[in-house]
C-alpha positions as CSV (number, residue, x, y, z in Angstrom):
1,X,0.1,0.1,0.1
2,X,2.8,2.6,0.9
3,X,5.7,3.3,-0.9
4,X,8.9,1.3,0.0
5,X,10.8,5.1,-0.7
6,X,8.5,6.7,2.0
7,X,9.6,4.2,4.8
8,X,13.3,4.8,3.8
9,X,12.9,8.4,3.9
10,X,11.2,8.3,7.2
11,X,13.2,6.1,8.8
12,X,16.5,8.0,7.8
13,X,14.6,11.2,9.0
14,X,13.7,9.5,12.2
15,X,17.2,8.4,12.9
16,X,18.7,12.0,12.4
17,X,16.2,13.3,14.7
18,X,16.8,11.0,17.3
19,X,20.6,12.0,16.9
20,X,19.6,15.5,17.3
21,X,17.2,15.0,20.4
22,X,20.2,12.7,22.1
23,X,22.6,16.1,21.3
24,X,19.6,18.5,22.6
25,X,19.6,16.2,25.8
26,X,23.2,16.6,26.5
27,X,23.2,20.3,26.0
28,X,20.2,20.3,28.8
29,X,22.2,18.2,31.1
30,X,25.4,20.6,30.4
31,X,23.0,23.3,31.0
32,X,21.7,21.7,34.2
33,X,25.2,21.3,35.5
34,X,26.0,24.9,35.0
35,X,22.8,26.0,36.7
36,X,23.9,23.8,40.1
37,X,27.6,25.1,39.7
38,X,25.8,29.0,39.1
39,X,28.4,29.6,36.3
40,X,26.3,32.2,34.6
41,X,29.0,32.9,31.7
42,X,29.2,29.2,30.9
43,X,25.1,28.9,31.1
44,X,24.7,31.8,28.6
45,X,27.0,30.0,26.3
46,X,25.2,26.9,26.3
47,X,21.9,28.7,25.5
48,X,23.0,29.2,21.9
49,X,23.9,25.6,21.3
50,X,20.5,25.0,22.7
51,X,18.7,27.1,20.1
52,X,20.7,26.0,17.2
53,X,19.7,22.2,18.1
54,X,15.9,23.1,18.3
55,X,16.2,24.6,15.0
56,X,17.7,21.7,13.8
57,X,14.8,19.3,14.8
58,X,12.4,22.0,13.9
59,X,13.6,21.7,10.5
60,X,13.5,17.9,10.6
61,X,10.2,18.1,11.9
62,X,9.0,20.4,8.7
63,X,10.9,17.7,6.5
64,X,8.7,14.5,8.0
65,X,5.8,16.6,7.8
66,X,6.6,17.3,4.1
67,X,6.9,13.5,3.5
68,X,3.7,12.4,5.1
69,X,1.9,15.2,3.6
70,X,-0.4,13.4,1.8
71,X,-0.5,10.2,3.6
72,X,-2.0,11.5,6.9
73,X,-5.5,12.7,5.9
74,X,-7.3,12.7,9.2
75,X,-4.7,9.9,10.6
76,X,-2.4,10.6,13.5
77,X,1.4,10.1,12.9
78,X,1.5,7.2,15.5
79,X,-1.4,5.5,13.3
80,X,0.7,5.9,10.4
81,X,3.3,4.4,11.6
82,X,1.0,1.2,12.5
83,X,-0.4,1.5,8.9
84,X,3.1,1.1,7.5
85,X,4.0,-1.8,9.6
86,X,7.6,-1.2,9.8
87,X,9.5,-2.7,12.8
88,X,12.3,-0.1,12.5
89,X,9.8,2.6,12.0
90,X,7.9,1.7,15.1
91,X,11.3,1.3,16.8
92,X,12.6,4.7,15.9
93,X,9.4,6.2,16.7
94,X,9.0,4.7,20.2
95,X,12.8,6.0,20.8
96,X,11.8,9.4,19.6
97,X,8.7,9.2,22.0
98,X,11.2,8.3,24.9
99,X,13.9,10.8,24.2
100,X,11.1,13.8,23.6
101,X,9.9,12.9,27.2
102,X,13.4,13.1,28.8
103,X,14.3,16.0,27.1
104,X,10.9,17.9,28.1
105,X,12.0,16.6,31.9
106,X,15.2,18.1,31.7
107,X,14.5,21.4,30.5
108,X,11.4,21.2,33.1
109,X,14.2,20.6,35.8
110,X,16.5,23.2,35.0
111,X,13.4,25.9,34.5
112,X,12.4,25.1,38.0
113,X,16.2,25.4,39.0
114,X,16.5,29.2,37.6
115,X,13.1,30.3,38.9
116,X,14.3,29.1,42.4
117,X,17.7,30.8,42.1
118,X,16.1,34.1,40.8
119,X,13.7,34.1,43.6
120,X,16.3,33.8,46.2
121,X,18.3,36.7,44.3
122,X,15.1,39.0,44.6
123,X,14.7,37.6,48.4
124,X,18.4,38.9,48.8
125,X,18.1,42.1,47.3
126,X,15.1,42.8,49.1
127,X,16.9,42.2,52.3
128,X,19.9,44.0,51.3
129,X,17.8,46.9,49.9
130,X,14.3,47.0,51.8
131,X,11.8,49.7,50.5
132,X,12.3,52.9,51.9
133,X,9.0,54.6,51.1
134,X,7.1,55.5,53.9
135,X,4.3,52.9,55.0
136,X,0.6,54.0,55.1
137,X,-2.6,52.2,56.0
138,X,-5.0,51.6,53.3
139,X,-8.8,51.0,53.9
140,X,-8.6,47.8,55.6
141,X,-6.2,48.6,58.3
142,X,-3.2,47.2,56.2
143,X,-0.1,48.4,55.3
144,X,0.8,49.3,51.7
145,X,4.1,50.0,50.3
């Protein structure tokens, strides 16, 4: 039913996508290391690499959509993989989904650590440089700043 050329193209593309996602995961882990060490300059340097890797993954996703454009119609991509009935395609698809989940978890972890660091820094700044405005009471008897 489906052209073997399409299967081959999808397999090659998914293999490349898996490699790019692996690179992205490594970069996110490197960023995590810099966050933990509070190495701001290295953290900033790795951001450019992460953005570049994200662009590569996005370009591959666009290419995948071009390949499967006429095949999907009203189906999901996972349904198409099922219908193609190719074990290697199914394995690559499963591996990509796992890798995407790992990337998402690492990204979320990094975001939480950065937000915690910013919150701590803001609190320290408030302690070191408190608000010097006169305090007044509002209509509810609470002090406003």
